[in-house]
N, CA, C and O atoms as a GROMACS GRO file, in nm:
protein
  656
    1MET      N    1  21.258  26.847   0.621
    1MET     CA    2  21.130  26.854   0.687
    1MET      C    3  21.152  26.894   0.833
    1MET      O    4  21.258  26.869   0.890
    2ASN      N    5  21.050  26.956   0.892
    2ASN     CA    6  21.059  27.006   1.030
    2ASN      C    7  20.931  26.972   1.105
    2ASN      O    8  20.821  26.996   1.055
    3ILE      N    9  20.945  26.917   1.224
    3ILE     CA   10  20.831  26.895   1.313
    3ILE      C   11  20.844  26.994   1.427
    3ILE      O   12  20.951  27.013   1.484
    4VAL      N   13  20.731  27.058   1.460
    4VAL     CA   14  20.728  27.158   1.566
    4VAL      C   15  20.629  27.110   1.673
    4VAL      O   16  20.513  27.081   1.642
    5LEU      N   17  20.675  27.102   1.797
    5LEU     CA   18  20.587  27.067   1.908
    5LEU      C   19  20.565  27.192   1.993
    5LEU      O   20  20.660  27.245   2.052
    6HIS      N   21  20.442  27.236   1.999
    6HIS     CA   22  20.407  27.354   2.078
    6HIS      C   23  20.366  27.310   2.218
    6HIS      O   24  20.257  27.257   2.237
    7GLN      N   25  20.454  27.330   2.314
    7GLN     CA   26  20.432  27.301   2.454
    7GLN      C   27  20.393  27.155   2.481
    7GLN      O   28  20.290  27.130   2.544
    8PRO      N   29  20.474  27.059   2.435
    8PRO     CA   30  20.443  26.918   2.462
    8PRO      C   31  20.447  26.889   2.611
    8PRO      O   32  20.524  26.950   2.685
    9GLU      N   33  20.362  26.795   2.655
    9GLU     CA   34  20.348  26.767   2.798
    9GLU      C   35  20.401  26.631   2.842
    9GLU      O   36  20.442  26.615   2.957
   10ILE      N   37  20.402  26.532   2.753
   10ILE     CA   38  20.432  26.394   2.791
   10ILE      C   39  20.568  26.354   2.734
   10ILE      O   40  20.586  26.350   2.613
   11PRO      N   41  20.664  26.324   2.822
   11PRO     CA   42  20.800  26.296   2.775
   11PRO      C   43  20.809  26.176   2.680
   11PRO      O   44  20.888  26.180   2.586
   12SER      N   45  20.732  26.072   2.703
   12SER     CA   46  20.743  25.955   2.616
   12SER      C   47  20.694  25.986   2.474
   12SER      O   48  20.748  25.932   2.378
   13ASN      N   49  20.595  26.073   2.460
   13ASN     CA   50  20.552  26.115   2.326
   13ASN      C   51  20.665  26.188   2.254
   13ASN      O   52  20.696  26.160   2.139
   14THR      N   53  20.725  26.283   2.324
   14THR     CA   54  20.834  26.360   2.264
   14THR      C   55  20.954  26.271   2.233
   14THR      O   56  21.021  26.291   2.132
   15GLY      N   57  20.981  26.174   2.319
   15GLY     CA   58  21.089  26.079   2.292
   15GLY      C   59  21.062  25.998   2.166
   15GLY      O   60  21.152  25.979   2.084
   16ASN      N   61  20.939  25.949   2.151
   16ASN     CA   62  20.904  25.874   2.030
   16ASN      C   63  20.911  25.962   1.906
   16ASN      O   64  20.958  25.918   1.801
   17ILE      N   65  20.866  26.084   1.918
   17ILE     CA   66  20.872  26.179   1.805
   17ILE      C   67  21.017  26.208   1.770
   17ILE      O   68  21.053  26.215   1.652
   18GLY      N   69  21.102  26.225   1.871
   18GLY     CA   70  21.245  26.247   1.847
   18GLY      C   71  21.307  26.131   1.772
   18GLY      O   72  21.387  26.152   1.681
   19ARG      N   73  21.271  26.010   1.809
   19ARG     CA   74  21.323  25.892   1.739
   19ARG      C   75  21.277  25.891   1.594
   19ARG      O   76  21.355  25.860   1.504
   20THR      N   77  21.151  25.923   1.570
   20THR     CA   78  21.098  25.931   1.433
   20THR      C   79  21.174  26.038   1.354
   20THR      O   80  21.206  26.017   1.237
   21CYS      N   81  21.203  26.150   1.417
   21CYS     CA   82  21.277  26.257   1.350
   21CYS      C   83  21.418  26.212   1.313
   21CYS      O   84  21.465  26.241   1.203
   22VAL      N   85  21.485  26.140   1.402
   22VAL     CA   86  21.619  26.090   1.371
   22VAL      C   87  21.612  25.993   1.253
   22VAL      O   88  21.696  25.999   1.163
   23ALA      N   89  21.512  25.904   1.253
   23ALA     CA   90  21.500  25.803   1.147
   23ALA      C   91  21.469  25.863   1.011
   23ALA      O   92  21.495  25.801   0.908
   24THR      N   93  21.415  25.984   1.010
   24THR     CA   94  21.374  26.047   0.884
   24THR      C   95  21.456  26.169   0.847
   24THR      O   96  21.430  26.232   0.744
   25GLY      N   97  21.555  26.204   0.927
   25GLY     CA   98  21.637  26.321   0.899
   25GLY      C   99  21.559  26.451   0.915
   25GLY      O  100  21.584  26.549   0.844
   26THR      N  101  21.465  26.451   1.006
   26THR     CA  102  21.377  26.565   1.029
   26THR      C  103  21.423  26.644   1.152
   26THR      O  104  21.458  26.585   1.254
   27ARG      N  105  21.423  26.776   1.141
   27ARG     CA  106  21.457  26.860   1.257
   27ARG      C  107  21.335  26.874   1.347
   27ARG      O  108  21.222  26.886   1.299
   28LEU      N  109  21.357  26.870   1.478
   28LEU     CA  110  21.251  26.886   1.577
   28LEU      C  111  21.265  27.022   1.644
   28LEU      O  112  21.373  27.059   1.691
   29HIS      N  113  21.156  27.097   1.648
   29HIS     CA  114  21.150  27.228   1.713
   29HIS      C  115  21.061  27.214   1.836
   29HIS      O  116  20.947  27.168   1.824
   30LEU      N  117  21.110  27.252   1.952
   30LEU     CA  118  21.036  27.243   2.078
   30LEU      C  119  21.007  27.382   2.131
   30LEU      O  120  21.099  27.458   2.162
   31ILE      N  121  20.878  27.416   2.142
   31ILE     CA  122  20.838  27.546   2.194
   31ILE      C  123  20.796  27.530   2.339
   31ILE      O  124  20.706  27.452   2.371
   32GLU      N  125  20.862  27.603   2.426
   32GLU     CA  126  20.835  27.596   2.570
   32GLU      C  127  20.708  27.673   2.607
   32GLU      O  128  20.660  27.756   2.530
   33PRO      N  129  20.655  27.644   2.727
   33PRO     CA  130  20.711  27.555   2.827
   33PRO      C  131  20.687  27.408   2.793
   33PRO      O  132  20.583  27.372   2.737
   34LEU      N  133  20.784  27.325   2.827
   34LEU     CA  134  20.772  27.181   2.813
   34LEU      C  135  20.715  27.125   2.943
   34LEU      O  136  20.741  27.180   3.050
   35GLY      N  137  20.640  27.019   2.934
   35GLY     CA  138  20.583  26.958   3.054
   35GLY      C  139  20.677  26.862   3.122
   35GLY      O  140  20.634  26.780   3.203
   36PHE      N  141  20.805  26.868   3.091
   36PHE     CA  142  20.905  26.775   3.143
   36PHE      C  143  21.042  26.835   3.120
   36PHE      O  144  21.056  26.937   3.051
   37LYS      N  145  21.144  26.773   3.177
   37LYS     CA  146  21.283  26.813   3.154
   37LYS      C  147  21.340  26.724   3.044
   37LYS      O  148  21.306  26.606   3.037
   38LEU      N  149  21.425  26.778   2.960
   38LEU     CA  150  21.484  26.699   2.851
   38LEU      C  151  21.576  26.589   2.902
   38LEU      O  152  21.624  26.506   2.824
   39THR      N  153  21.603  26.588   3.032
   39THR     CA  154  21.687  26.484   3.091
   39THR      C  155  21.606  26.371   3.152
   39THR      O  156  21.664  26.278   3.208
   40GLU      N  157  21.474  26.377   3.144
   40GLU     CA  158  21.390  26.274   3.206
   40GLU      C  159  21.413  26.136   3.145
   40GLU      O  160  21.434  26.124   3.025
   41LYS      N  161  21.408  26.034   3.230
   41LYS     CA  162  21.429  25.896   3.186
   41LYS      C  163  21.324  25.852   3.085
   41LYS      O  164  21.356  25.780   2.991
   42ALA      N  165  21.199  25.894   3.102
   42ALA     CA  166  21.092  25.853   3.010
   42ALA      C  167  21.120  25.903   2.869
   42ALA      O  168  21.093  25.833   2.771
   43LEU      N  169  21.173  26.021   2.858
   43LEU     CA  170  21.210  26.079   2.728
   43LEU      C  171  21.323  25.997   2.666
   43LEU      O  172  21.318  25.961   2.549
   44GLU      N  173  21.423  25.969   2.746
   44GLU     CA  174  21.539  25.892   2.700
   44GLU      C  175  21.497  25.750   2.662
   44GLU      O  176  21.542  25.698   2.559
   45ARG      N  177  21.413  25.688   2.742
   45ARG     CA  178  21.369  25.551   2.717
   45ARG      C  179  21.291  25.542   2.585
   45ARG      O  180  21.314  25.452   2.506
   46ALA      N  181  21.201  25.636   2.563
   46ALA     CA  182  21.120  25.635   2.441
   46ALA      C  183  21.205  25.667   2.318
   46ALA      O  184  21.182  25.611   2.211
   47GLY      N  185  21.302  25.755   2.333
   47GLY     CA  186  21.389  25.790   2.222
   47GLY      C  187  21.504  25.693   2.205
   47GLY      O  188  21.582  25.703   2.110
   48MET      N  189  21.514  25.599   2.297
   48MET     CA  190  21.619  25.499   2.303
   48MET      C  191  21.755  25.567   2.296
   48MET      O  192  21.775  25.672   2.359
   49ASP      N  193  21.846  25.511   2.224
   49ASP     CA  194  21.980  25.568   2.220
   49ASP      C  195  21.997  25.664   2.102
   49ASP      O  196  22.109  25.689   2.058
   50TYR      N  197  21.886  25.718   2.053
   50TYR     CA  198  21.891  25.808   1.938
   50TYR      C  199  21.890  25.956   1.975
   50TYR      O  200  21.919  26.041   1.890
   51TRP      N  201  21.859  25.989   2.098
   51TRP     CA  202  21.838  26.129   2.135
   51TRP      C  203  21.962  26.214   2.107
   51TRP      O  204  21.949  26.330   2.069
   52ASP      N  205  22.082  26.158   2.125
   52ASP     CA  206  22.204  26.235   2.100
   52ASP      C  207  22.226  26.261   1.952
   52ASP      O  208  22.309  26.345   1.916
   53LYS      N  209  22.155  26.191   1.865
   53LYS     CA  210  22.165  26.211   1.720
   53LYS      C  211  22.057  26.306   1.667
   53LYS      O  212  22.056  26.340   1.548
   54LEU      N  213  21.967  26.348   1.755
   54LEU     CA  214  21.854  26.432   1.715
   54LEU      C  215  21.897  26.576   1.688
   54LEU      O  216  21.968  26.637   1.767
   55ASP      N  217  21.852  26.627   1.574
   55ASP     CA  218  21.871  26.768   1.539
   55ASP      C  219  21.749  26.843   1.593
   55ASP      O  220  21.641  26.836   1.536
   56TYR      N  221  21.768  26.916   1.704
   56TYR     CA  222  21.653  26.986   1.762
   56TYR      C  223  21.692  27.126   1.809
   56TYR      O  224  21.808  27.156   1.836
   57LYS      N  225  21.589  27.210   1.817
   57LYS     CA  226  21.605  27.346   1.867
   57LYS      C  227  21.494  27.373   1.967
   57LYS      O  228  21.382  27.322   1.954
   58ARG      N  229  21.526  27.453   2.068
   58ARG     CA  230  21.428  27.493   2.170
   58ARG      C  231  21.401  27.642   2.158
   58ARG      O  232  21.490  27.720   2.122
   59TYR      N  233  21.278  27.680   2.188
   59TYR     CA  234  21.237  27.821   2.183
   59TYR      C  235  21.162  27.853   2.311
   59TYR      O  236  21.088  27.770   2.364
   60ILE      N  237  21.181  27.973   2.360
   60ILE     CA  238  21.114  28.017   2.483
   60ILE      C  239  20.964  28.026   2.464
   60ILE      O  240  20.887  27.998   2.556
   61ASN      N  241  20.920  28.066   2.342
   61ASN     CA  242  20.777  28.079   2.315
   61ASN      C  243  20.753  28.079   2.164
   61ASN      O  244  20.848  28.072   2.085
   62TYR      N  245  20.628  28.086   2.125
   62TYR     CA  246  20.589  28.083   1.984
   62TYR      C  247  20.648  28.201   1.907
   62TYR      O  248  20.690  28.186   1.792
   63GLU      N  249  20.652  28.316   1.969
   63GLU     CA  250  20.706  28.435   1.903
   63GLU      C  251  20.854  28.417   1.869
   63GLU      O  252  20.898  28.456   1.760
   64GLU      N  253  20.930  28.359   1.961
   64GLU     CA  254  21.072  28.335   1.933
   64GLU      C  255  21.087  28.234   1.818
   64GLU      O  256  21.174  28.249   1.732
   65TYR      N  257  21.002  28.130   1.818
   65TYR     CA  258  21.005  28.033   1.709
   65TYR      C  259  20.979  28.102   1.574
   65TYR      O  260  21.052  28.079   1.478
   66LEU      N  261  20.875  28.187   1.568
   66LEU     CA  262  20.844  28.258   1.443
   66LEU      C  263  20.960  28.347   1.399
   66LEU      O  264  20.994  28.350   1.281
   67ALA      N  265  21.019  28.419   1.493
   67ALA     CA  266  21.129  28.510   1.460
   67ALA      C  267  21.250  28.433   1.406
   67ALA      O  268  21.320  28.482   1.317
   68ALA      N  269  21.274  28.313   1.459
   68ALA     CA  270  21.389  28.234   1.417
   68ALA      C  271  21.365  28.161   1.286
   68ALA      O  272  21.459  28.112   1.223
   69ASN      N  273  21.239  28.152   1.244
   69ASN     CA  274  21.205  28.075   1.124
   69ASN      C  275  21.123  28.158   1.026
   69ASN      O  276  21.025  28.111   0.968
   70GLN      N  277  21.164  28.282   1.009
   70GLN     CA  278  21.092  28.372   0.919
   70GLN      C  279  21.088  28.315   0.777
   70GLN      O  280  21.189  28.265   0.726
   71GLY      N  281  20.972  28.323   0.715
   71GLY     CA  282  20.954  28.275   0.579
   71GLY      C  283  20.925  28.127   0.568
   71GLY      O  284  20.900  28.077   0.458
   72ALA      N  285  20.927  28.054   0.680
   72ALA     CA  286  20.899  27.911   0.676
   72ALA      C  287  20.752  27.888   0.645
   72ALA      O  288  20.665  27.962   0.692
   73LYS      N  289  20.723  27.785   0.566
   73LYS     CA  290  20.585  27.742   0.542
   73LYS      C  291  20.549  27.653   0.660
   73LYS      O  292  20.608  27.547   0.680
   74ILE      N  293  20.450  27.696   0.738
   74ILE     CA  294  20.410  27.623   0.859
   74ILE      C  295  20.269  27.568   0.839
   74ILE      O  296  20.176  27.641   0.804
   75TRP      N  297  20.254  27.437   0.862
   75TRP     CA  298  20.124  27.371   0.864
   75TRP      C  299  20.087  27.348   1.009
   75TRP      O  300  20.173  27.310   1.090
   76TYR      N  301  19.961  27.368   1.044
   76TYR     CA  302  19.914  27.356   1.181
   76TYR      C  303  19.820  27.236   1.190
   76TYR      O  304  19.707  27.242   1.142
   77ALA      N  305  19.866  27.128   1.252
   77ALA     CA  306  19.787  27.006   1.264
   77ALA      C  307  19.693  27.019   1.384
   77ALA      O  308  19.736  27.036   1.497
   78THR      N  309  19.563  27.012   1.355
   78THR     CA  310  19.462  27.031   1.459
   78THR      C  311  19.335  26.955   1.424
   78THR      O  312  19.299  26.943   1.308
   79THR      N  313  19.269  26.904   1.526
   79THR     CA  314  19.141  26.836   1.504
   79THR      C  315  19.033  26.934   1.462
   79THR      O  316  18.924  26.893   1.420
   80LYS      N  317  19.060  27.063   1.473
   80LYS     CA  318  18.961  27.167   1.441
   80LYS      C  319  18.965  27.213   1.295
   80LYS      O  320  18.881  27.292   1.252
   81ALA      N  321  19.063  27.164   1.217
   81ALA     CA  322  19.081  27.208   1.078
   81ALA      C  323  18.969  27.157   0.987
   81ALA      O  324  18.906  27.055   1.016
   82LYS      N  325  18.947  27.228   0.879
   82LYS     CA  326  18.849  27.189   0.778
   82LYS      C  327  18.912  27.104   0.669
   82LYS      O  328  18.842  27.031   0.599
   83LYS      N  329  19.045  27.114   0.654
   83LYS     CA  330  19.117  27.050   0.544
   83LYS      C  331  19.196  26.929   0.593
   83LYS      O  332  19.258  26.934   0.700
   84CYS      N  333  19.194  26.821   0.516
   84CYS     CA  334  19.268  26.699   0.548
   84CYS      C  335  19.415  26.714   0.510
   84CYS      O  336  19.448  26.784   0.414
   85TYR      N  337  19.502  26.650   0.584
   85TYR     CA  338  19.646  26.660   0.558
   85TYR      C  339  19.685  26.604   0.421
   85TYR      O  340  19.790  26.640   0.368
   86THR      N  341  19.602  26.518   0.362
   86THR     CA  342  19.633  26.462   0.229
   86THR      C  343  19.589  26.555   0.117
   86THR      O  344  19.616  26.527   0.000
   87GLU      N  345  19.524  26.666   0.150
   87GLU     CA  346  19.476  26.762   0.050
   87GLU      C  347  19.572  26.876   0.026
   87GLU      O  348  19.542  26.967  -0.052
   88VAL      N  349  19.687  26.874   0.091
   88VAL     CA  350  19.784  26.983   0.075
   88VAL      C  351  19.912  26.929   0.014
   88VAL      O  352  19.938  26.809   0.015
   89SER      N  353  19.992  27.019  -0.040
   89SER     CA  354  20.122  26.982  -0.096
   89SER      C  355  20.232  27.030  -0.002
   89SER      O  356  20.249  27.149   0.021
   90PHE      N  357  20.305  26.934   0.052
   90PHE     CA  358  20.414  26.965   0.144
   90PHE      C  359  20.543  26.985   0.066
   90PHE      O  360  20.573  26.911  -0.027
   91GLY      N  361  20.619  27.087   0.105
   91GLY     CA  362  20.752  27.109   0.049
   91GLY      C  363  20.856  27.043   0.137
   91GLY      O  364  20.827  27.011   0.252
   92PRO      N  365  20.976  27.022   0.088
   92PRO     CA  366  21.080  26.951   0.164
   92PRO      C  367  21.130  27.025   0.288
   92PRO      O  368  21.189  26.963   0.376
   93ASP      N  369  21.107  27.156   0.296
   93ASP     CA  370  21.153  27.232   0.412
   93ASP      C  371  21.038  27.282   0.500
   93ASP      O  372  21.059  27.365   0.588
   94ASP      N  373  20.918  27.232   0.474
   94ASP     CA  374  20.801  27.279   0.551
   94ASP      C  375  20.812  27.243   0.698
   94ASP      O  376  20.885  27.152   0.737
   95HIS      N  377  20.739  27.318   0.778
   95HIS     CA  378  20.726  27.294   0.922
   95HIS      C  379  20.584  27.245   0.948
   95HIS      O  380  20.488  27.302   0.896
   96ILE      N  381  20.572  27.140   1.027
   96ILE     CA  382  20.440  27.088   1.063
   96ILE      C  383  20.430  27.097   1.215
   96ILE      O  384  20.503  27.029   1.287
   97MET      N  385  20.337  27.181   1.263
   97MET     CA  386  20.324  27.206   1.406
   97MET      C  387  20.212  27.122   1.467
   97MET      O  388  20.106  27.104   1.407
   98PHE      N  389  20.238  27.071   1.586
   98PHE     CA  390  20.141  26.996   1.665
   98PHE      C  391  20.136  27.060   1.803
   98PHE      O  392  20.237  27.108   1.854
   99GLY      N  393  20.018  27.060   1.864
   99GLY     CA  394  20.001  27.121   1.994
   99GLY      C  395  20.017  27.024   2.109
   99GLY      O  396  20.044  26.905   2.088
  100ARG      N  397  20.002  27.075   2.228
  100ARG     CA  398  20.018  26.990   2.346
  100ARG      C  399  19.905  26.888   2.355
  100ARG      O  400  19.796  26.908   2.302
  101GLU      N  401  19.934  26.780   2.423
  101GLU     CA  402  19.843  26.666   2.430
  101GLU      C  403  19.707  26.700   2.487
  101GLU      O  404  19.606  26.648   2.439
  102SER      N  405  19.700  26.785   2.586
  102SER     CA  406  19.573  26.813   2.654
  102SER      C  407  19.487  26.918   2.585
  102SER      O  408  19.367  26.925   2.611
  103ALA      N  409  19.546  27.002   2.499
  103ALA     CA  410  19.468  27.114   2.445
  103ALA      C  411  19.496  27.146   2.298
  103ALA      O  412  19.424  27.227   2.239
  104GLY      N  413  19.598  27.087   2.238
  104GLY     CA  414  19.631  27.119   2.100
  104GLY      C  415  19.699  27.254   2.087
  104GLY      O  416  19.749  27.310   2.185
  105ILE      N  417  19.699  27.306   1.965
  105ILE     CA  418  19.757  27.437   1.937
  105ILE      C  419  19.656  27.543   1.983
  105ILE      O  420  19.537  27.528   1.956
  106PRO      N  421  19.699  27.649   2.051
  106PRO     CA  422  19.605  27.752   2.096
  106PRO      C  423  19.522  27.808   1.980
  106PRO      O  424  19.574  27.832   1.871
  107GLU      N  425  19.394  27.829   2.005
  107GLU     CA  426  19.305  27.880   1.900
  107GLU      C  427  19.346  28.017   1.850
  107GLU      O  428  19.314  28.052   1.736
  108GLU      N  429  19.415  28.096   1.932
  108GLU     CA  430  19.463  28.227   1.888
  108GLU      C  431  19.562  28.212   1.772
  108GLU      O  432  19.567  28.298   1.684
  109ILE      N  433  19.638  28.105   1.772
  109ILE     CA  434  19.731  28.078   1.663
  109ILE      C  435  19.654  28.024   1.542
  109ILE      O  436  19.680  28.064   1.428
  110LEU      N  437  19.559  27.935   1.567
  110LEU     CA  438  19.484  27.873   1.457
  110LEU      C  439  19.405  27.975   1.375
  110LEU      O  440  19.406  27.970   1.252
  111VAL      N  441  19.336  28.068   1.441
  111VAL     CA  442  19.251  28.162   1.366
  111VAL      C  443  19.333  28.253   1.276
  111VAL      O  444  19.282  28.303   1.175
  112ASP      N  445  19.459  28.276   1.311
  112ASP     CA  446  19.546  28.359   1.226
  112ASP      C  447  19.606  28.279   1.109
  112ASP      O  448  19.670  28.337   1.022
  113ASN      N  449  19.584  28.147   1.107
  113ASN     CA  450  19.646  28.061   1.007
  113ASN      C  451  19.548  27.958   0.952
  113ASN      O  452  19.586  27.844   0.925
  114GLU      N  453  19.423  27.997   0.934
  114GLU     CA  454  19.317  27.903   0.896
  114GLU      C  455  19.350  27.821   0.772
  114GLU      O  456  19.324  27.701   0.769
  115GLU      N  457  19.405  27.885   0.669
  115GLU     CA  458  19.433  27.814   0.543
  115GLU      C  459  19.547  27.712   0.555
  115GLU      O  460  19.561  27.624   0.470
  116ALA      N  461  19.626  27.723   0.660
  116ALA     CA  462  19.737  27.631   0.680
  116ALA      C  463  19.705  27.525   0.785
  116ALA      O  464  19.792  27.447   0.824
  117CYS      N  465  19.580  27.520   0.832
  117CYS     CA  466  19.539  27.420   0.930
  117CYS      C  467  19.498  27.290   0.859
  117CYS      O  468  19.423  27.292   0.761
  118ILE      N  469  19.549  27.179   0.910
  118ILE     CA  470  19.521  27.047   0.852
  118ILE      C  471  19.480  26.950   0.962
  118ILE      O  472  19.512  26.969   1.079
  119ARG      N  473  19.407  26.847   0.922
  119ARG     CA  474  19.361  26.749   1.020
  119ARG      C  475  19.377  26.608   0.967
  119ARG      O  476  19.390  26.587   0.846
  120ILE      N  477  19.378  26.513   1.058
  120ILE     CA  478  19.375  26.370   1.026
  120ILE      C  479  19.229  26.326   1.043
  120ILE      O  480  19.172  26.346   1.150
  121PRO      N  481  19.169  26.268   0.940
  121PRO     CA  482  19.030  26.224   0.954
  121PRO      C  483  19.017  26.114   1.059
  121PRO      O  484  19.104  26.027   1.070
  122MET      N  485  18.910  26.118   1.134
  122MET     CA  486  18.881  26.013   1.233
  122MET      C  487  18.733  26.014   1.264
  122MET      O  488  18.661  26.108   1.230
  123LEU      N  489  18.688  25.911   1.329
  123LEU     CA  490  18.547  25.902   1.366
  123LEU      C  491  18.512  26.014   1.464
  123LEU      O  492  18.595  26.055   1.545
  124PRO      N  493  18.389  26.063   1.457
  124PRO     CA  494  18.350  26.175   1.544
  124PRO      C  495  18.341  26.138   1.692
  124PRO      O  496  18.331  26.227   1.777
  125THR      N  497  18.344  26.010   1.723
  125THR     CA  498  18.332  25.968   1.863
  125THR      C  499  18.465  25.974   1.938
  125THR      O  500  18.469  25.951   2.059
  126ILE      N  501  18.573  26.003   1.867
  126ILE     CA  502  18.705  26.011   1.930
  126ILE      C  503  18.752  26.156   1.928
  126ILE      O  504  18.733  26.227   1.830
  127ARG      N  505  18.814  26.199   2.036
  127ARG     CA  506  18.859  26.339   2.046
  127ARG      C  507  18.986  26.364   1.968
  127ARG      O  508  18.997  26.464   1.897
  128SER      N  509  19.084  26.272   1.980
  128SER     CA  510  19.211  26.292   1.910
  128SER      C  511  19.292  26.163   1.913
  128SER      O  512  19.262  26.070   1.988
  129LEU      N  513  19.395  26.160   1.831
  129LEU     CA  514  19.490  26.049   1.830
  129LEU      C  515  19.607  26.083   1.922
  129LEU      O  516  19.625  26.198   1.961
  130ASN      N  517  19.687  25.983   1.954
  130ASN     CA  518  19.810  26.004   2.029
  130ASN      C  519  19.902  26.097   1.950
  130ASN      O  520  19.911  26.086   1.828
  131LEU      N  521  19.968  26.187   2.018
  131LEU     CA  522  20.053  26.287   1.954
  131LEU      C  523  20.163  26.224   1.869
  131LEU      O  524  20.184  26.264   1.754
  132ALA      N  525  20.234  26.125   1.922
  132ALA     CA  526  20.343  26.063   1.847
  132ALA      C  527  20.289  25.994   1.722
  132ALA      O  528  20.353  25.999   1.616
  133ASN      N  529  20.172  25.931   1.732
  133ASN     CA  530  20.111  25.868   1.614
  133ASN      C  531  20.071  25.973   1.512
  133ASN      O  532  20.092  25.954   1.392
  134SER      N  533  20.014  26.082   1.557
  134SER     CA  534  19.972  26.189   1.466
  134SER      C  535  20.091  26.246   1.390
  134SER      O  536  20.083  26.270   1.269
  135VAL      N  537  20.201  26.268   1.461
  135VAL     CA  538  20.322  26.320   1.395
  135VAL      C  539  20.367  26.222   1.287
  135VAL      O  540  20.398  26.263   1.175
  136ALA      N  541  20.372  26.094   1.320
  136ALA     CA  542  20.418  25.994   1.223
  136ALA      C  543  20.327  25.990   1.100
  136ALA      O  544  20.377  25.983   0.987
  137ILE      N  545  20.197  25.995   1.120
  137ILE     CA  546  20.103  25.990   1.007
  137ILE      C  547  20.128  26.105   0.911
  137ILE      O  548  20.144  26.084   0.791
  138VAL      N  549  20.130  26.227   0.963
  138VAL     CA  550  20.143  26.345   0.878
  138VAL      C  551  20.285  26.356   0.822
  138VAL      O  552  20.302  26.389   0.704
  139LEU      N  553  20.386  26.330   0.903
  139LEU     CA  554  20.524  26.340   0.856
  139LEU      C  555  20.550  26.244   0.740
  139LEU      O  556  20.612  26.283   0.641
  140PHE      N  557  20.504  26.121   0.750
  140PHE     CA  558  20.531  26.026   0.643
  140PHE      C  559  20.455  26.059   0.516
  140PHE      O  560  20.502  26.025   0.407
  141GLU      N  561  20.340  26.123   0.526
  141GLU     CA  562  20.273  26.171   0.404
  141GLU      C  563  20.356  26.282   0.341
  141GLU      O  564  20.373  26.285   0.219
  142ALA      N  565  20.407  26.373   0.422
  142ALA     CA  566  20.491  26.482   0.369
  142ALA      C  567  20.618  26.425   0.305
  142ALA      O  568  20.658  26.471   0.198
  143LEU      N  569  20.679  26.327   0.368
  143LEU     CA  570  20.798  26.265   0.312
  143LEU      C  571  20.765  26.189   0.184
  143LEU      O  572  20.843  26.193   0.088
  144ARG      N  573  20.652  26.120   0.180
  144ARG     CA  574  20.609  26.048   0.059
  144ARG      C  575  20.594  26.145  -0.057
  144ARG      O  576  20.639  26.119  -0.169
  145GLN      N  577  20.528  26.259  -0.029
  145GLN     CA  578  20.508  26.359  -0.134
  145GLN      C  579  20.641  26.411  -0.190
  145GLN      O  580  20.647  26.457  -0.303
  146ASN      N  581  20.745  26.403  -0.109
  146ASN     CA  582  20.876  26.453  -0.151
  146ASN      C  583  20.971  26.339  -0.189
  146ASN      O  584  21.093  26.357  -0.192
  147GLY      N  585  20.914  26.223  -0.219
  147GLY     CA  586  20.993  26.112  -0.272
  147GLY      C  587  21.083  26.041  -0.172
  147GLY      O  588  21.178  25.974  -0.213
  148PHE      N  589  21.057  26.055  -0.043
  148PHE     CA  590  21.141  25.994   0.061
  148PHE      C  591  21.289  26.021   0.034
  148PHE      O  592  21.373  25.932   0.044
  149GLU      N  593  21.319  26.146   0.000
  149GLU     CA  594  21.454  26.185  -0.038
  149GLU      C  595  21.557  26.142   0.066
  149GLU      O  596  21.538  26.164   0.186
  150GLU      N  597  21.664  26.080   0.020
  150GLU     CA  598  21.778  26.035   0.101
  150GLU      C  599  21.744  25.923   0.198
  150GLU      O  600  21.825  25.892   0.285
  151MET      N  601  21.625  25.861   0.186
  151MET     CA  602  21.587  25.754   0.277
  151MET      C  603  21.599  25.619   0.206
  151MET      O  604  21.574  25.610   0.085
  152GLU      N  605  21.635  25.515   0.280
  152GLU     CA  606  21.639  25.380   0.224
  152GLU      C  607  21.498  25.336   0.190
  152GLU      O  608  21.406  25.355   0.270
  153ARG      N  609  21.482  25.278   0.074
  153ARG     CA  610  21.349  25.234   0.032
  153ARG      C  611  21.338  25.082   0.027
  153ARG      O  612  21.230  25.030  -0.002
  154SER      N  613  21.447  25.011   0.054
  154SER     CA  614  21.440  24.865   0.061
  154SER      C  615  21.539  24.820   0.168
  154SER      O  616  21.633  24.892   0.203
  155GLY      N  617  21.516  24.701   0.219
  155GLY     CA  618  21.601  24.651   0.326
  155GLY      C  619  21.647  24.509   0.301
  155GLY      O  620  21.602  24.443   0.207
  156GLU      N  621  21.737  24.463   0.384
  156GLU     CA  622  21.792  24.328   0.375
  156GLU      C  623  21.756  24.251   0.500
  156GLU      O  624  21.744  24.307   0.609
  157LEU      N  625  21.740  24.120   0.483
  157LEU     CA  626  21.718  24.031   0.597
  157LEU      C  627  21.849  24.017   0.674
  157LEU      O  628  21.957  24.038   0.619
  158HIS      N  629  21.840  23.981   0.802
  158HIS     CA  630  21.961  23.967   0.883
  158HIS      C  631  22.035  23.836   0.854
  158HIS      O  632  22.158  23.835   0.843
  159HIS      N  633  21.961  23.727   0.840
  159HIS     CA  634  22.026  23.596   0.829
  159HIS      C  635  22.005  23.529   0.694
  159HIS      O  636  22.087  23.446   0.653
  160LEU      N  637  21.900  23.562   0.625
  160LEU     CA  638  21.868  23.499   0.497
  160LEU      C  639  21.873  23.604   0.386
  160LEU      O  640  21.895  23.722   0.412
  161LYS      N  641  21.852  23.560   0.265
  161LYS     CA  642  21.847  23.651   0.149
  161LYS      C  643  21.707  23.648   0.091
  161LYS      O  644  21.639  23.545   0.095
  162TRP      N  645  21.663  23.761   0.038
  162TRP     CA  646  21.535  23.766  -0.033
  162TRP      C  647  21.547  23.682  -0.160
  162TRP      O  648  21.654  23.677  -0.221
  163ARG      N  649  21.438  23.616  -0.198
  163ARG     CA  650  21.437  23.540  -0.325
  163ARG      C  651  21.434  23.637  -0.440
  163ARG      O  652  21.366  23.740  -0.433
  164GLU      N  653  21.505  23.606  -0.544
  164GLU     CA  654  21.509  23.692  -0.662
  164GLU      C  655  21.381  23.684  -0.740
  164GLU      O  656  21.367  23.750  -0.843
   0.00000   0.00000   0.00000
């Protein structure tokens, strides 16, 4: 699975998303310009000590991202979509793109990809969800659809044992 951030602005969101990507074996694609430096403390703090384990790629712009990922199935997460993220079938190598916190994915990109635009349902009185939360919601649905491949599905207690 692949998460794509188009011009993210807030380092703590990207740090949290990076941590989620590490926990799920997901590659993170960052399309510049970024609203921060990858060395910022807020990014490191949010990603904790996982950032060095993150599989990520940076791109100068959207065109470079497209050229480097030819043939990829890309889903565009936007509050402007007509289709819910639970109404599509995600493949194990799909890319799910999210836009910057203040403006989302540019409408020029969305109109060229209308059938691949997906949204998270929410009340009409709210403009959008937090970016890191949105990524987690959609990513885990995509992973669920693909059987949580290679992920642990049960855990153990630290000090006690589960009852049989």
